[in-house]
Z-matrix of the N, CA and C atoms (Angstrom, degrees):
N
C 1 1.411
C 2 1.550 1 112.90
N 3 1.333 2 115.42 1 -30.15
C 4 1.466 3 117.99 2 178.98
C 5 1.531 4 111.46 3 -68.06
N 6 1.330 5 116.95 4 -23.39
C 7 1.442 6 119.72 5 179.11
C 8 1.555 7 111.79 6 -68.79
N 9 1.314 8 115.33 7 -26.41
C 10 1.477 9 119.17 8 178.64
C 11 1.489 10 110.22 9 -68.96
N 12 1.346 11 118.62 10 -33.34
C 13 1.444 12 120.35 11 -174.50
C 14 1.533 13 112.71 12 -85.51
N 15 1.299 14 118.88 13 -14.05
C 16 1.431 15 121.50 14 -178.89
C 17 1.557 16 110.78 15 -77.58
N 18 1.317 17 115.98 16 120.41
C 19 1.422 18 120.36 17 -177.63
C 20 1.578 19 107.51 18 -114.23
N 21 1.341 20 116.28 19 148.38
C 22 1.459 21 118.12 20 176.48
C 23 1.533 22 109.88 21 -65.05
N 24 1.319 23 115.71 22 152.33
C 25 1.492 24 120.74 23 -176.87
C 26 1.514 25 114.56 24 -57.37
N 27 1.379 26 120.10 25 -39.62
C 28 1.452 27 117.41 26 176.27
C 29 1.528 28 113.49 27 -63.49
N 30 1.287 29 117.59 28 -35.35
C 31 1.503 30 120.41 29 178.31
C 32 1.507 31 109.50 30 -68.82
N 33 1.362 32 117.39 31 -40.93
C 34 1.447 33 119.61 32 176.85
C 35 1.546 34 111.99 33 -62.85
N 36 1.308 35 115.99 34 -38.87
C 37 1.455 36 121.85 35 176.49
C 38 1.521 37 112.02 36 -59.94
N 39 1.361 38 115.24 37 -46.92
C 40 1.483 39 119.48 38 176.36
C 41 1.502 40 111.07 39 -61.27
N 42 1.298 41 116.73 40 -39.27
C 43 1.487 42 121.71 41 179.52
C 44 1.517 43 110.63 42 -62.05
N 45 1.356 44 115.45 43 -47.17
C 46 1.459 45 119.72 44 179.83
C 47 1.518 46 112.43 45 -63.71
N 48 1.332 47 117.31 46 -41.59
C 49 1.456 48 120.29 47 179.37
C 50 1.530 49 109.76 48 -65.69
N 51 1.361 50 116.73 49 -37.49
C 52 1.462 51 120.59 50 175.86
C 53 1.483 52 112.43 51 -62.31
N 54 1.306 53 118.80 52 -44.18
C 55 1.446 54 123.16 53 178.75
C 56 1.561 55 110.75 54 -61.27
N 57 1.309 56 114.08 55 -43.71
C 58 1.470 57 119.10 56 179.67
C 59 1.562 58 109.18 57 -63.30
N 60 1.340 59 117.08 58 -40.16
C 61 1.481 60 119.44 59 178.37
C 62 1.523 61 110.66 60 -64.75
N 63 1.301 62 119.88 61 -41.12
C 64 1.462 63 122.31 62 178.86
C 65 1.533 64 110.27 63 -66.76
N 66 1.309 65 117.49 64 -40.06
C 67 1.476 66 120.70 65 176.67
C 68 1.517 67 108.68 66 -63.38
N 69 1.335 68 118.47 67 -41.55
C 70 1.443 69 121.68 68 178.20
C 71 1.519 70 111.59 69 -60.58
N 72 1.348 71 115.45 70 -40.57
C 73 1.439 72 118.85 71 178.21
C 74 1.527 73 111.87 72 -63.28
N 75 1.292 74 116.19 73 -42.61
C 76 1.464 75 121.49 74 177.76
C 77 1.542 76 110.96 75 -62.68
N 78 1.319 77 116.80 76 -42.56
C 79 1.440 78 120.75 77 -179.53
C 80 1.540 79 110.44 78 -65.23
N 81 1.364 80 117.82 79 -35.11
C 82 1.442 81 119.57 80 176.80
C 83 1.531 82 112.27 81 -68.04
N 84 1.309 83 115.56 82 -41.74
C 85 1.476 84 118.79 83 -179.67
C 86 1.468 85 112.20 84 -63.90
N 87 1.333 86 118.80 85 -36.92
C 88 1.483 87 123.48 86 -177.33
C 89 1.530 88 110.44 87 -91.59
N 90 1.306 89 118.72 88 11.37
C 91 1.471 90 123.70 89 177.26
C 92 1.520 91 113.99 90 57.18
N 93 1.319 92 116.48 91 34.66
C 94 1.482 93 121.86 92 174.71
C 95 1.483 94 111.17 93 -82.44
N 96 1.358 95 116.43 94 -27.41
C 97 1.460 96 122.21 95 174.61
C 98 1.564 97 106.00 96 -133.82
N 99 1.338 98 112.52 97 154.44
C 100 1.457 99 118.47 98 -177.31
C 101 1.519 100 110.60 99 -97.43
N 102 1.318 101 118.16 100 143.95
C 103 1.456 102 123.52 101 176.90
C 104 1.538 103 108.85 102 -84.66
N 105 1.328 104 115.95 103 151.35
C 106 1.479 105 118.40 104 174.07
C 107 1.517 106 110.85 105 -58.72
N 108 1.312 107 117.35 106 154.35
C 109 1.452 108 122.43 107 -175.96
C 110 1.516 109 112.24 108 -66.97
N 111 1.297 110 120.30 109 -21.40
C 112 1.445 111 122.62 110 -177.08
C 113 1.487 112 114.53 111 -75.97
N 114 1.333 113 120.21 112 -16.10
C 115 1.444 114 123.63 113 -177.20
C 116 1.534 115 109.54 114 -138.79
N 117 1.318 116 115.85 115 145.52
C 118 1.472 117 118.73 116 -179.51
C 119 1.510 118 112.20 117 -73.21
N 120 1.273 119 118.47 118 156.08
C 121 1.462 120 123.40 119 -178.83
C 122 1.550 121 110.96 120 -63.52
N 123 1.330 122 114.02 121 -42.24
C 124 1.501 123 117.63 122 -177.38
C 125 1.514 124 110.28 123 -65.07
N 126 1.327 125 118.16 124 -42.64
C 127 1.459 126 121.35 125 -178.89
C 128 1.549 127 110.61 126 -65.02
N 129 1.334 128 115.74 127 -44.92
C 130 1.453 129 120.99 128 179.83
C 131 1.503 130 111.22 129 -64.08
N 132 1.371 131 116.19 130 -40.88
C 133 1.439 132 118.70 131 178.63
C 134 1.529 133 112.08 132 -65.52
N 135 1.305 134 117.55 133 -38.22
C 136 1.468 135 122.68 134 178.62
C 137 1.493 136 109.75 135 -64.46
N 138 1.342 137 117.56 136 -44.37
C 139 1.460 138 120.13 137 -179.70
C 140 1.518 139 110.77 138 -67.71
N 141 1.343 140 118.78 139 -42.34
C 142 1.453 141 119.98 140 178.27
C 143 1.551 142 110.78 141 -63.25
N 144 1.299 143 117.86 142 -39.60
C 145 1.470 144 120.55 143 -179.81
C 146 1.533 145 110.21 144 -64.92
N 147 1.332 146 119.20 145 -46.52
C 148 1.436 147 121.29 146 179.27
C 149 1.530 148 112.67 147 -64.04
N 150 1.353 149 114.47 148 -42.68
C 151 1.484 150 117.45 149 176.45
C 152 1.535 151 111.72 150 -61.32
N 153 1.330 152 113.97 151 -43.43
C 154 1.475 153 117.80 152 179.72
C 155 1.517 154 113.22 153 -61.33
N 156 1.313 155 118.13 154 -41.40
C 157 1.469 156 121.20 155 178.46
C 158 1.515 157 109.55 156 -66.48
N 159 1.307 158 118.35 157 -42.82
C 160 1.479 159 120.81 158 179.05
C 161 1.489 160 111.29 159 -63.47
N 162 1.283 161 119.87 160 -39.24
C 163 1.461 162 124.05 161 177.36
C 164 1.536 163 112.36 162 -65.93
N 165 1.345 164 117.85 163 -27.35
C 166 1.431 165 119.14 164 178.40
C 167 1.522 166 114.39 165 -85.89
N 168 1.305 167 118.53 166 -13.75
C 169 1.453 168 121.79 167 -177.85
C 170 1.523 169 113.94 168 -60.73
N 171 1.356 170 122.84 169 -40.86
C 172 1.460 171 118.44 170 -179.48
C 173 1.500 172 113.95 171 -59.20
N 174 1.355 173 119.54 172 -37.12
C 175 1.443 174 121.57 173 178.92
C 176 1.537 175 109.76 174 -66.64
N 177 1.314 176 117.08 175 -42.67
C 178 1.471 177 120.64 176 -179.19
C 179 1.538 178 109.39 177 -65.41
N 180 1.307 179 116.50 178 -43.36
C 181 1.462 180 120.60 179 179.10
C 182 1.531 181 110.98 180 -61.51
N 183 1.357 182 117.95 181 -43.74
C 184 1.398 183 121.46 182 -178.24
C 185 1.551 184 111.02 183 -66.00
N 186 1.312 185 116.15 184 -39.72
C 187 1.456 186 119.30 185 177.45
C 188 1.497 187 112.22 186 -65.70
N 189 1.352 188 118.82 187 -40.64
C 190 1.449 189 121.37 188 175.70
C 191 1.525 190 112.46 189 -64.17
N 192 1.305 191 116.56 190 -41.01
C 193 1.452 192 121.64 191 178.56
C 194 1.516 193 111.65 192 -61.71
N 195 1.299 194 116.03 193 -47.60
C 196 1.496 195 121.49 194 178.39
C 197 1.534 196 111.40 195 -62.13
N 198 1.320 197 114.62 196 -41.99
C 199 1.494 198 119.02 197 179.88
C 200 1.540 199 109.45 198 -64.64
N 201 1.310 200 116.62 199 -45.12
C 202 1.478 201 119.54 200 178.15
C 203 1.516 202 110.21 201 -58.91
N 204 1.314 203 117.93 202 -46.01
C 205 1.464 204 121.14 203 179.27
C 206 1.527 205 111.77 204 -61.11
N 207 1.330 206 116.99 205 -36.31
C 208 1.475 207 120.28 206 -179.26
C 209 1.510 208 109.91 207 -72.75
N 210 1.375 209 116.83 208 -38.13
C 211 1.447 210 118.30 209 -174.50
C 212 1.546 211 112.06 210 -80.56
N 213 1.281 212 118.13 211 -29.01
C 214 1.479 213 120.08 212 -178.40
C 215 1.518 214 108.89 213 -138.34
N 216 1.340 215 117.98 214 72.80
C 217 1.453 216 119.87 215 -177.55
C 218 1.539 217 114.14 216 -66.25
N 219 1.330 218 115.55 217 -25.67
C 220 1.457 219 118.07 218 -179.61
C 221 1.536 220 111.45 219 -65.07
N 222 1.341 221 117.72 220 -25.30
C 223 1.486 222 120.71 221 178.11
C 224 1.511 223 112.14 222 -72.14
N 225 1.319 224 116.95 223 -24.65
C 226 1.453 225 118.93 224 -173.36
C 227 1.531 226 112.89 225 -106.85
N 228 1.287 227 118.72 226 -6.47
C 229 1.494 228 121.00 227 -178.42
C 230 1.507 229 111.47 228 -108.17
N 231 1.320 230 119.45 229 37.73
C 232 1.450 231 121.71 230 179.84
C 233 1.515 232 111.80 231 -70.13
N 234 1.316 233 119.92 232 -30.02
C 235 1.421 234 121.24 233 -179.69
C 236 1.535 235 111.83 234 -69.98
N 237 1.331 236 118.41 235 -23.56
C 238 1.460 237 122.00 236 177.01
C 239 1.545 238 112.70 237 -67.84
N 240 1.348 239 116.12 238 -31.54
C 241 1.434 240 120.47 239 -178.21
C 242 1.522 241 112.50 240 -66.56
N 243 1.330 242 117.60 241 -30.45
C 244 1.455 243 121.89 242 -174.19
C 245 1.551 244 110.72 243 -76.68
N 246 1.310 245 118.33 244 -19.46
C 247 1.484 246 121.91 245 -177.80
C 248 1.489 247 111.69 246 -72.47
């Protein structure tokens, strides 16, 4: 089970950057930090939130893939039967 939770370092880095982007979006919405004058706070918060979610998707996909392989290995080992 511990093998399911181990993620490659690039995926963990993307996950961390995504979390930081979502936290930045929340901070903008609650006026904890100020947005640059060139862009509105709402637009920047929306962009940061979407980017953060997209950056977190690879980790979620990898965890779901590994979980599916662990729960139903016969679905993923079809090439072994032909040997």
